[in-house]
TORTORNU-619466 format. One record per atom (N, C-alpha, C): residue number from 0; x, y, z; residue in three letters. Coordinates in steps of 0.001 Angstrom, whole numbers, plus 500000, padded with zeros to 6 digits. Example, Ala and Ser with C-alpha at 12.3 -4.5 7.8 and 13.67 -1.06 7.14 Angstrom:
2
REC  nr      u      v      w rest
REC   0 513190 494310 507800  ALA
REC   0 512300 495500 507800  ALA
REC   0 513200 496700 507800  ALA
REC   1 512850 497750 507080  SER
REC   1 513670 498940 507140  SER
REC   1 512900 500030 507870  SER
//
This chain:
87
REC  nr      u      v      w rest
REC   0 582838 030081 647094  MET
REC   0 583248 029272 646194  MET
REC   0 584172 027910 646650  MET
REC   1 584533 028081 647896  THR
REC   1 585314 026979 648519  THR
REC   1 584400 026925 649724  THR
REC   2 584290 025706 650220  PRO
REC   2 583425 025666 651646  PRO
REC   2 584131 026407 652885  PRO
REC   3 583255 026811 653563  ARG
REC   3 583462 027936 654547  ARG
REC   3 584821 027166 655422  ARG
REC   4 585599 028021 655717  GLY
REC   4 586685 027582 656616  GLY
REC   4 587814 026820 655936  GLY
REC   5 587708 026625 654605  MET
REC   5 588715 025839 653954  MET
REC   5 589596 026722 653121  MET
REC   6 590864 026636 653029  ARG
REC   6 591613 027408 652277  ARG
REC   6 591423 026940 650747  ARG
REC   7 591671 027798 649910  TYR
REC   7 591396 027786 648548  TYR
REC   7 592445 026436 647876  TYR
REC   8 593708 026439 648483  GLU
REC   8 594690 025551 647789  GLU
REC   8 594269 024167 648346  GLU
REC   9 593681 023927 649611  ASP
REC   9 593102 022822 650282  ASP
REC   9 591780 022297 649696  ASP
REC  10 591071 023137 649218  ALA
REC  10 589818 022756 648462  ALA
REC  10 590283 022403 647307  ALA
REC  11 590957 022967 646611  TYR
REC  11 591500 022532 645212  TYR
REC  11 592075 021239 645331  TYR
REC  12 593089 020833 646137  ALA
REC  12 593737 019748 646412  ALA
REC  12 592683 018560 646506  ALA
REC  13 591798 018940 647442  LYS
REC  13 590602 017939 647690  LYS
REC  13 589838 017398 646791  LYS
REC  14 589474 018396 645748  ALA
REC  14 588425 018109 644919  ALA
REC  14 588898 017763 643583  ALA
REC  15 590407 017762 643313  HIS
REC  15 590752 017487 642184  HIS
REC  15 590755 016042 641843  HIS
REC  16 590403 015641 640706  PRO
REC  16 590207 016062 639375  PRO
REC  16 588898 016437 639282  PRO
REC  17 588152 016808 640166  PHE
REC  17 586826 017398 639837  PHE
REC  17 585875 016754 639159  PHE
REC  18 585953 015327 639296  ASP
REC  18 584935 014202 638656  ASP
REC  18 583714 013530 639417  ASP
REC  19 583687 014114 640546  LYS
REC  19 582700 013534 641392  LYS
REC  19 582767 014494 642771  LYS
REC  20 581357 014415 643559  LEU
REC  20 581187 014976 644726  LEU
REC  20 582185 014371 645641  LEU
REC  21 582865 015180 646593  ILE
REC  21 583714 014518 647693  ILE
REC  21 582897 014489 648844  ILE
REC  22 582730 013341 649467  ASP
REC  22 582068 013265 650766  ASP
REC  22 582587 014126 651940  ASP
REC  23 581573 014885 652416  GLY
REC  23 581913 015697 653432  GLY
REC  23 582294 017103 653043  GLY
REC  24 582702 017606 651838  MET
REC  24 582999 018723 651379  MET
REC  24 582007 019504 651115  MET
REC  25 581111 019186 650437  LEU
REC  25 579992 020120 650106  LEU
REC  25 579114 020624 651468  LEU
REC  26 579059 021566 651947  GLN
REC  26 578432 022050 653112  GLN
REC  26 576926 022231 652665  GLN
REC  27 575961 021672 653378  GLY
REC  27 574463 021545 653202  GLY
REC  27 574039 023067 653137  GLY
REC  28 574730 023969 654005  SER
REC  28 574343 025449 654209  SER
REC  28 574460 026000 652903  SER
REC  29 575393 025633 652337  MET
REC  29 575831 026514 651000  MET
REC  29 574767 026141 649981  MET
REC  30 574011 024791 649846  VAL
REC  30 573034 024728 648892  VAL
REC  30 571770 025467 649547  VAL
REC  31 571412 025200 650636  ARG
REC  31 570314 026039 651644  ARG
REC  31 570536 027432 651182  ARG
REC  32 571754 028009 651466  ASP
REC  32 571642 029604 651413  ASP
REC  32 571542 029873 649805  ASP
REC  33 571971 029051 648916  THR
REC  33 571900 029438 647512  THR
REC  33 570502 029477 647223  THR
REC  34 569612 028633 647679  VAL
REC  34 568145 028370 647202  VAL
REC  34 567516 029515 647718  VAL
REC  35 567773 029915 649228  GLU
REC  35 567245 031069 649948  GLU
REC  35 567290 032351 649284  GLU
REC  36 568571 032545 648813  ILE
REC  36 568909 033799 648124  ILE
REC  36 568084 033901 646784  ILE
REC  37 568301 032590 645960  ALA
REC  37 567445 032795 644703  ALA
REC  37 565833 032913 644681  ALA
REC  38 565349 032361 645959  ARG
REC  38 563936 032528 646068  ARG
REC  38 563781 034041 646406  ARG
REC  39 564675 034537 647190  GLU
REC  39 564309 036086 647539  GLU
REC  39 564484 036914 646410  GLU
REC  40 565385 036589 645526  ALA
REC  40 565613 037462 644164  ALA
REC  40 564311 037189 643413  ALA
REC  41 563983 035933 643278  ILE
REC  41 562707 035940 642358  ILE
REC  41 561562 036526 643164  ILE
REC  42 561261 036571 644359  ASP
REC  42 560286 037184 644966  ASP
REC  42 560364 038748 644741  ASP
REC  43 561697 039265 644394  GLN
REC  43 561483 040650 644224  GLN
REC  43 561769 040910 642633  GLN
REC  44 561136 039896 641935  ARG
REC  44 561419 039965 640461  ARG
REC  44 562707 040118 639797  ARG
REC  45 563796 039802 640659  ILE
REC  45 565224 039759 639922  ILE
REC  45 565400 038388 639592  ILE
REC  46 566054 038045 638317  ARG
REC  46 566530 036944 637834  ARG
REC  46 567719 036585 638349  ARG
REC  47 568039 035664 639261  PRO
REC  47 569223 035197 639980  PRO
REC  47 570094 034339 639010  PRO
REC  48 571436 034807 638981  ASN
REC  48 572332 034032 638255  ASN
REC  48 573235 033342 639482  ASN
REC  49 573558 031963 639377  ILE
REC  49 574085 031366 640224  ILE
REC  49 575464 030748 639823  ILE
REC  50 576570 030895 640162  ILE
REC  50 577801 030559 639962  ILE
REC  50 578194 029363 640934  ILE
REC  51 578706 028124 640130  ILE
REC  51 578730 026947 640893  ILE
REC  51 580267 026666 640530  ILE
REC  52 581186 026464 641685  ASN
REC  52 582466 026149 641156  ASN
REC  52 582862 024786 641841  ASN
REC  53 583729 024090 641059  ASN
REC  53 584103 022538 641625  ASN
REC  53 584662 022671 642915  ASN
REC  54 585486 023845 643586  ARG
REC  54 585999 023880 644723  ARG
REC  54 584685 023653 645862  ARG
REC  55 583607 023740 645598  ALA
REC  55 582628 024103 646475  ALA
REC  55 582340 022563 647006  ALA
REC  56 582639 021321 646329  GLY
REC  56 582175 020070 646718  GLY
REC  56 582860 019065 645530  GLY
REC  57 583601 019391 644723  GLY
REC  57 584213 018353 643749  GLY
REC  57 583674 018380 642544  GLY
REC  58 582584 018754 642233  ASN
REC  58 582177 018705 640606  ASN
REC  58 580937 019613 640442  ASN
REC  59 581325 020604 639848  ALA
REC  59 580074 021865 639767  ALA
REC  59 578750 021306 639202  ALA
REC  60 578660 020542 637973  PRO
REC  60 577448 020030 637464  PRO
REC  60 576533 019151 638531  PRO
REC  61 577354 018525 639370  LEU
REC  61 576685 017589 640295  LEU
REC  61 576083 018596 641487  LEU
REC  62 576783 019624 641907  ILE
REC  62 576450 020453 642809  ILE
REC  62 575256 021179 642123  ILE
REC  63 575310 021716 641127  ALA
REC  63 573981 022337 640448  ALA
REC  63 572769 021551 640550  ALA
REC  64 572809 020227 640308  GLN
REC  64 571875 019371 640264  GLN
REC  64 571206 019202 641787  GLN
REC  65 572074 019410 642701  LYS
REC  65 571590 019420 644292  LYS
REC  65 570788 020690 644514  LYS
REC  66 571368 021944 643899  VAL
REC  66 570984 023015 643880  VAL
REC  66 569415 023086 643362  VAL
REC  67 569168 022723 642116  ALA
REC  67 567837 022719 641727  ALA
REC  67 567026 021787 642046  ALA
REC  68 567594 020488 642484  ARG
REC  68 566570 019539 643234  ARG
REC  68 565983 020365 644506  ARG
REC  69 566951 021088 645368  SER
REC  69 566514 021696 646666  SER
REC  69 565585 022790 646169  SER
REC  70 565908 023553 645184  PHE
REC  70 565166 024753 644712  PHE
REC  70 563521 024167 644462  PHE
REC  71 563556 023256 643680  MET
REC  71 562241 022463 643019  MET
REC  71 561473 022018 644310  MET
REC  72 562127 021675 645285  GLN
REC  72 561330 021004 646420  GLN
REC  72 560935 022263 647575  GLN
REC  73 561359 023165 647356  CYS
REC  73 560979 024320 648255  CYS
REC  73 559520 024299 648588  CYS
REC  74 559018 024769 649708  PRO
REC  74 557693 024517 649793  PRO
REC  74 556924 025756 649454  PRO
REC  75 557366 026865 649121  THR
REC  75 556809 028149 648864  THR
REC  75 556776 028209 647354  THR
REC  76 555618 028144 646763  PRO
REC  76 555484 028103 645123  PRO
REC  76 556268 029448 644591  PRO
REC  77 556979 029296 643791  ILE
REC  77 557873 030333 643115  ILE
REC  77 557188 030363 641434  ILE
REC  78 556993 031576 641178  SER
REC  78 556811 031865 639766  SER
REC  78 557540 033108 639116  SER
REC  79 558344 033150 638233  PHE
REC  79 559007 034041 637677  PHE
REC  79 558311 034600 636434  PHE
REC  80 557931 035788 636283  HIS
REC  80 557383 036385 635086  HIS
REC  80 558419 037424 634503  HIS
REC  81 559139 037006 633598  ALA
REC  81 560158 038059 633139  ALA
REC  81 559689 039060 632603  ALA
REC  82 560089 040280 632829  ASP
REC  82 559644 041731 632379  ASP
REC  82 560393 042053 631114  ASP
REC  83 559822 042201 630083  SER
REC  83 560412 042437 628832  SER
REC  83 561606 043629 628914  SER
REC  84 561075 044642 629928  SER
REC  84 562047 045749 629941  SER
REC  84 563311 045506 630901  SER
REC  85 563462 044270 631247  ASN
REC  85 564634 043914 631954  ASN
REC  85 565815 043284 631174  ASN
REC  86 565292 042919 629850  THR
REC  86 566196 041702 629044  THR
REC  86 566779 042859 628096  THR
//
């Protein structure tokens, strides 16, 4: 939820008031790791749930957009067929 190596209090202070992305705060590895984990889950027919926090980079909706763009640009075709028994 916070950048690796950053204390909660420091991340909160740096990101507040959570209305924009903060230069240098959002670690690209966090986005890549999230996409990789989501891809792996889908490959295993598991529906991933991703929780994004403002403290990861300043603004959760903008971080979610970055994750979604990265996910959609991944080279491996992904298809998820929901199994009605899992709902």
